[in-house]
N, C-alpha and C positions, 0 to 999 in steps of 0.2 A: 493596578498601576500605583497604588498608594506607596509612597516612599521611593518611587522610581523616577529618575530624571526623564526629561522629555524624550520621546521615542519617535523617530522618523521611519516610516515604512514606504518603500518605493516599489512600484510595480514595474517589472522588467520584461522587455521583449527585445532580443537581439536576433536580427534576421540571419539565416544561414549564410547569406551572401556577404555579410559584414564581419570584419575582424574584431575580436575582443581587444580593447585598448586599455592599457594600464591607466592612462590619464582619465578615462571615463570612470573607471572604478574608484580612483582616488577622489575625483570630484563628487561622486555620489556619496562616498563614505564621509566626506567633509560636510555634508548637509546638516549634521547634528552630532550631539555627544554620543547618542546611541542610535544605530542605524540598522535596518533590515532591508536588504535588497532581495526581492522575491519574484520569481517568474521564470519565463522561458529564456534561458541563456544560450540554448543550442550548443552547449559545451558538454562533451561526453568524456567521461573518465572512469576507469575501473574502480577508483576510490569510492565512487558513489553508485556503483552497481551496473555500469555499462559494460557490454561485452568487450568493447575496444575503446581506446582514447582517441580523440581528434585533436588537432592543433589548439583549438580554443580551450578544450578541457585541460590539456597539458599546461597551457599558459595560466589558466585560472588556478590550478593546483600550485604552481610556483608562486603566484601572487599571494595566495593565502598564507604562505610562509613568510614572504617578504613584507607584506602589509599587515600581517598578524590579524587576520579575520578568520572566522569559522565558516565551514560549509555544512549545511544540513540538507539531507536528501531523503526522499521517501524510500520505503522498503521495496516497492514494486515500480516497474517502469511507468512513465507518464505518456509515452508516445509509442503507438503500435502501427508501423507502416502498413499500407494496403498491400504491398507486394510481399510475397513469401520469402524473398531472398534476403531482405533487410531484417535485422533483429530489432525487437523492442528496445527502447533506450530510456534513460532517465535524464531529461533535459530541463525539467522544472525543479529548481533547487532554491535554497535560501542562503544568502551571505549575511552573517551577523557580525557586528563590531561593537564591543562595549555594551552588550545587552545583558542585563542581570536576570531578565525573565527566562524561563525555560522555553526554548524553541526546540522541542524534542520530537515533534511529530508533524510530518507532512503526509497527507492522505489523498491519493488519487480517487476520484469518483468514477466508478465503472458503469454507472447506469445510463449515461448519455451515449447516443449513437455517433461517436466521433473517434477518429484515429488518434486524436490528441486529447488526453483526459484533463478535465478541470481538476484543480488541486485545492485542498484546504490546508491552511497553516494554523496549527494550534499553539497558542501562547498560554503559559501557566505561571504561577508565582515562582519566585526564585527557589533554587534548590533548598529542600528542607521545608518549604512552605506547604507542600502537598505530596501525596504518594506519587510515585513514578507511574505515568500512564501505561496501561497494559492493553494488549490485544489478545484475542482468543484464536488459537490455531487448532483446527480439527483434522484428525487423520481419517479422511473419508474412506480409505481402503479398509481400515479397521471397522468403520461403521458398516460398510457393505458386507464384510465377512460376518459381522455379528448379526445383521439383519437376515442373513441366509440361514441362520440356525432354525431348524424346524421345531425341535423340542424346547420351547421357551415357556417357562411358567407364566409369564405375564400375558401370554396369548392363549393359554390353554382354556380360558373361560369363554373364548369366542366360539360360538356354535358353528358347526360345519354348514348348517342350513339356517339362514337368517330369514325370519318370517314377519316379524313385527317391527314397528318404528322404534320401540324401546330397545329391541335387540340391535337395531342399526346404530342407535345413539351410543349404546353401551360398547359395541364393537369398535366404533370410531374412537371413542375415548380411550379404550384399552390400547389400540394400535398407536394412537398419538402419544400417549404416555410412554409406551415402549420405545418409540423412536427418539423421543426427547431424552430418555434415560441413556440410551445407547450413545447418542451424540455427545451428551455430557461426559460420559465415561471416556470417550475417545478424544476429548478436547483438553487443552491446557492453555494457561496464560503465560505470555512472555512480555518483557518490556517493549513498549511501542517504539522506542528509539534505538533498539538494539541494532548493531551492525549486522546486515544480512549475511555477511561472511561468517558470523558466529552462530547462525541459526543451525538447529539440528538437521541432519541429512534428510529426514522425511519432510521437514518444513521446506527446505530448498527444492525438493522434488515436487512438492505441491505447487510452489511458486512457478516452477518451470512448466508444469502441466497446465496451470491456469493461463500463463502467458501464451502457450501454444494454442490452447483452446480459443482464446480471444482473437488471436491472429487468424485462425481458421474460420471463426464465425464472421469476421469482417471480410475475408477473402471470398468465402462461400456462405452467404447468410441464409442457410436453410434453417428450418425449425429445429432440427436435431442438433445442429452445431451451436445455435444460440442457446438452446436449453442446456447443453453441456457446459458452455461458458458460464452461464448463470449459476449452475449447480456448483461449480468449482469456486 
């Protein structure tokens, strides 16, 4: 925060039964010279990754142009409905006004057993003060195909019959190193704040597969479904 004017961060929750009011947004943005409004707005819009837009989302998008604030959203949905009819949506977003810091990454936490994901907001130095945050994307289909290869030099030293503890340790090490190497070759880094609409086709396919797996795991919480959701 060195060299940055005072920053006001407001935690937001707007009930689905309440309307988004321009007067509320204006009042909150007037709390300080630099303001971040962050939380569950229950406003859906295709601009921040939702399948459809609702009235609140349309109004918020219009207000962003009229009141000159920015909207920052995560790459993946933050709400996964329990029913299979409804689609996952991104309703946890950040509104920023006159903020010099980088507010380039909102990350949902997928480890907690809830249909509504907790989210983390990452703040960084102003642009140019640090490298752009990156995330790693792995093509798991390529990983699976590579691991199916039988004639692999890295695994040729593993004996067909393992008899001693030393052979067990050696075999585990060889297999672990092979898997790590394959995953590394099938992964690449992309900017964390990239617009999801600009992601490669295989990355979008992986996001859709993960979202579908998460919904299935919550609707039918079997061991197999949960394992697949975690794997993706």
